[in-house]
C-alpha positions as CSV (number, residue, x, y, z in Angstrom):
1,M,70.3,50.9,34.5
2,P,69.2,54.5,32.7
3,H,66.4,56.0,34.5
4,R,64.0,58.4,33.5
5,D,64.7,62.3,34.1
6,A,61.9,63.3,37.0
7,D,59.2,64.9,34.6
8,E,58.9,62.0,32.0
9,F,58.7,59.2,34.9
10,F,55.7,61.7,36.7
11,G,54.2,62.0,32.9
12,V,54.0,58.0,32.5
13,V,52.6,57.4,36.5
14,A,50.7,60.9,37.3
15,A,47.5,59.3,36.4
16,R,48.0,56.8,38.6
17,Y,49.8,58.1,41.8
18,K,46.3,60.6,41.5
19,Q,44.7,57.2,42.0
20,Y,46.4,54.7,43.8
21,S,48.3,56.4,46.0
22,P,46.9,56.5,49.7
23,R,45.5,59.2,51.8
24,Y,47.1,59.8,54.8
25,P,45.5,60.1,58.4
26,E,43.9,63.5,59.8
27,S,45.3,62.6,63.1
28,L,48.7,63.2,61.3
29,F,47.6,66.8,60.3
30,R,45.9,67.3,63.6
31,Y,49.3,66.9,65.1
32,L,51.1,68.7,62.5
33,A,49.5,71.8,62.9
34,S,49.6,71.8,67.0
35,L,53.3,72.7,66.6
36,A,52.7,75.4,64.4
37,A,52.4,78.7,66.4
38,R,50.3,80.0,63.6
39,K,48.4,78.5,61.6
40,E,48.2,81.3,58.6
41,R,49.8,79.2,55.6
42,A,51.6,76.0,54.7
43,W,53.5,75.0,52.2
44,D,53.3,71.2,50.8
45,C,56.3,70.6,48.7
46,G,56.2,68.0,45.9
47,T,52.5,67.4,46.4
48,G,51.9,64.9,43.8
49,S,49.2,64.6,40.9
50,G,46.6,64.0,44.1
51,G,48.0,66.7,46.5
52,Q,47.1,63.9,49.6
53,A,49.4,66.2,51.9
54,A,48.1,69.3,50.8
55,R,44.3,68.4,51.2
56,G,44.8,67.2,54.6
57,L,46.1,70.3,55.8
58,A,44.0,72.3,54.2
59,A,41.5,71.9,57.4
60,H,43.8,73.2,59.8
61,F,45.7,76.4,58.2
62,G,43.9,79.4,56.3
63,Q,46.0,79.2,53.1
64,V,47.8,76.2,51.7
65,I,50.4,76.4,48.5
66,A,50.9,73.3,47.1
67,T,54.1,73.0,44.9
68,D,55.4,69.7,42.7
69,A,58.3,70.1,40.2
70,S,56.4,68.5,37.3
71,D,54.1,69.8,35.3
72,K,52.2,66.0,34.4
73,Q,51.4,66.3,37.7
74,I,50.3,69.4,38.2
75,A,48.3,69.4,35.3
76,I,45.9,67.3,36.2
77,V,45.5,67.5,40.3
78,D,42.0,68.4,40.8
79,P,41.3,72.0,42.7
80,Y,40.4,71.9,46.3
81,P,39.3,74.7,48.5
82,G,41.8,76.4,50.2
83,V,44.8,75.4,48.4
84,E,46.8,76.9,45.6
85,F,49.0,74.6,43.3
86,R,51.9,75.5,41.5
87,R,54.4,74.5,39.4
88,E,57.8,75.0,41.4
89,P,60.6,73.4,42.1
90,A,61.8,72.5,45.7
91,E,64.7,74.2,45.9
92,R,62.9,77.6,44.7
93,S,59.3,78.1,45.8
94,G,59.0,81.8,45.2
95,L,57.4,82.5,48.3
96,D,58.4,85.3,50.6
97,D,60.7,84.8,53.2
98,A,59.2,84.2,56.3
99,S,55.9,83.6,55.1
100,V,55.7,79.5,56.0
101,D,54.2,78.5,59.4
102,L,54.6,74.8,58.3
103,L,56.2,72.8,55.5
104,T,55.8,69.7,54.4
105,A,57.3,67.0,52.2
106,A,55.4,63.6,52.1
107,Q,57.4,60.7,50.0
108,A,59.4,63.2,48.3
109,V,61.9,65.0,50.3
110,H,64.8,62.1,49.2
111,C,64.1,63.3,44.9
112,F,64.8,66.8,46.2
113,D,68.6,68.8,46.8
114,L,69.1,68.6,50.6
115,D,71.2,71.7,50.5
116,S,69.4,73.8,48.3
117,F,65.7,72.3,50.0
118,Y,66.7,72.9,53.2
119,A,68.1,77.2,52.5
120,E,64.7,77.4,50.8
121,A,62.8,76.2,53.8
122,R,64.8,78.2,56.3
123,R,64.3,81.2,54.1
124,V,60.4,80.9,54.1
125,L,59.8,79.1,56.9
126,V,59.0,81.8,60.2
127,P,60.9,81.6,63.0
128,G,60.1,78.7,64.9
129,G,58.1,77.4,61.7
130,V,58.0,73.5,61.5
131,L,59.4,71.2,58.9
132,A,58.3,67.8,58.6
133,V,58.7,65.5,56.2
134,W,57.2,61.7,55.8
135,C,57.7,58.9,54.0
136,H,56.0,55.1,54.1
137,D,56.4,51.6,54.3
138,L,55.4,48.8,51.6
139,P,51.7,48.3,52.0
140,V,50.8,45.5,54.7
141,V,47.4,43.6,53.4
142,D,47.6,40.6,55.4
143,Q,50.4,40.0,57.6
144,G,50.7,36.5,55.6
145,Q,51.4,35.3,51.7
146,L,50.6,38.8,50.2
147,D,52.9,40.6,51.5
148,R,55.6,38.2,51.2
149,M,54.3,38.5,47.7
150,I,54.9,41.9,47.7
151,N,58.0,42.0,49.0
152,E,59.3,39.4,46.7
153,L,58.2,41.9,44.3
154,Y,59.9,44.8,45.5
155,D,63.4,43.0,46.4
156,A,63.3,41.0,42.8
157,P,66.6,40.6,41.7
158,C,65.7,41.5,37.8
159,L,64.2,45.3,38.6
160,A,67.5,46.2,41.3
161,S,69.0,48.4,38.9
162,Y,65.6,50.0,38.1
163,W,65.1,51.8,41.0
164,P,67.1,54.9,41.4
165,P,69.9,55.8,43.9
166,D,67.7,57.8,46.7
167,R,65.4,54.6,47.3
168,R,67.9,54.2,49.4
169,E,66.5,56.6,52.1
170,L,63.3,55.1,51.7
171,D,64.7,51.6,52.4
172,D,66.2,53.0,55.7
173,S,62.7,54.8,56.3
174,Y,64.5,58.1,56.6
175,L,66.2,57.2,59.7
176,H,69.7,58.5,58.2
177,L,68.1,61.6,56.0
178,R,70.2,64.3,56.8
179,F,67.8,66.8,58.8
180,P,69.5,69.8,60.1
181,F,67.1,71.1,62.4
182,L,65.9,71.0,66.1
183,E,64.6,67.9,66.0
184,L,61.0,67.0,67.9
185,R,60.3,63.5,69.0
186,A,57.2,62.5,66.5
187,P,54.7,60.0,67.3
188,E,53.8,57.0,64.9
189,F,51.3,56.9,62.2
190,V,49.9,54.6,59.8
191,A,48.1,55.0,56.6
192,E,45.3,52.9,55.5
193,E,42.5,52.3,52.9
194,T,40.3,49.7,52.2
195,W,40.9,48.8,49.1
196,S,39.9,46.5,45.7
197,L,42.5,44.3,44.5
198,D,42.7,46.2,41.1
199,S,43.6,49.1,43.5
200,L,46.3,47.2,44.9
201,I,47.8,46.4,41.3
202,G,47.6,50.0,40.4
203,H,49.5,51.1,43.4
204,L,52.0,48.8,42.9
205,R,52.2,49.5,39.5
206,T,53.1,52.9,40.2
207,W,56.7,51.7,41.7
208,Q,59.5,53.2,39.5
209,A,61.5,50.1,38.6
210,I,58.4,48.5,37.2
211,T,57.7,51.2,35.2
212,D,61.3,51.9,33.7
213,S,61.6,48.1,33.4
214,E,58.9,47.8,30.7
215,D,61.3,47.3,27.8
216,D,63.3,44.1,30.0
217,P,61.9,41.3,28.7
218,E,63.1,39.3,31.5
219,A,61.6,41.9,34.0
220,V,58.2,42.2,32.2
221,E,57.6,38.6,32.8
222,F,58.7,38.5,36.2
223,V,56.4,41.6,37.1
224,S,53.7,40.1,35.3
225,A,54.2,36.7,36.7
226,Q,54.2,38.1,40.5
227,L,51.2,40.5,39.8
228,K,48.9,37.1,38.4
229,R,50.2,35.6,41.8
230,I,49.3,38.3,43.9
231,A,45.9,38.5,42.6
232,A,45.1,34.9,42.8
233,T,46.0,34.7,46.2
234,W,44.5,37.8,46.9
235,R,40.8,35.5,45.0
236,R,41.4,32.5,47.1
237,G,40.6,35.0,50.0
238,R,37.0,35.4,48.8
239,R,37.2,39.5,49.9
240,A,36.3,41.6,47.2
241,R,38.0,44.5,49.5
242,R,40.6,44.7,52.0
243,A,42.5,46.9,54.8
244,V,45.9,47.9,53.2
245,Q,47.9,49.7,55.4
246,W,51.2,51.8,55.4
247,K,53.3,52.7,58.4
248,L,54.4,56.2,58.4
249,H,58.4,57.5,59.3
250,L,58.0,61.1,60.3
251,R,60.9,63.6,60.6
252,V,59.8,66.8,62.2
253,G,62.2,69.9,63.2
254,R,61.7,73.1,64.0
255,T,64.0,76.3,62.6
256,P,65.2,78.7,65.7
257,S,63.1,81.2,66.9
C-alpha cells in the first residue's frame, strides 16, 4: 500500500504527537549527561512536535539544538528555555564540526538514511562524544485484557500493509540496528504517564498504519470497533486514569577520542 511521505504524514499527526507522546524519565537524561565529558551542547535529532528529549536534555547542557525534518512538526513545537528548535534534516544538521557533546535520537533513527546520518554524527560530535538512540515498546496498561487488545490492534492483518518497512527496526527493539560506534552497555529505562482513556486513544491514533489506512473501509471499521472495545474494557475498571508504561530500548556509543 502507498504510504504518505514523511512531511505529509507528520503534518497530519503533528498535533497528536505533541499531545499524546510519552515523556521520557529524568533518570535517562541524568545517565546520558553523565557520559558526556563536557556539557556544552547537545543535539536532539528528529525532535518531533513535542521535543520531549530536547526538554529533558536542557537541564543538563548549556545549549540544546533540536532539529526535525518536518516543517509541520517544528511549526507547532512550544518554545522551551535552553532549547533552539530548527527545521533541519538528520543528515545535514548545519552544525559545526566537533561542536556537539551528546547527540540523541528518540524513536526516530529508523527513519533516517543511516549512512548519511552516522557520517553527520561523526562530523559534529567532539572526540569521544556520545550518540544515544532509543525506541519504545507498545504501551502497557494492565498486563491483561487491555494490553492484549492493544497488541491485536497493532498486529491486525488489515493494517499490516500500511506499516512502513522501517517499522521492523522498532519491532526488533533496535537490537539489530546497524550502530557503528564504540558501544556502551546501557541500563534499562521505562517511560510512564498517568493517562485518561482519551489520552490512550489519542496515542494509539498516532500510529502510522491507522493514519494511512483512513481511506480503507475494512481497516477503518476494524480500528473503530477495536478502539470501542478498548474503551469499554477501560471503563469497566471504573478508574478514570491509569498508569501507562513504555519500556525503552537504548543504544549508546562513543566516537573515538
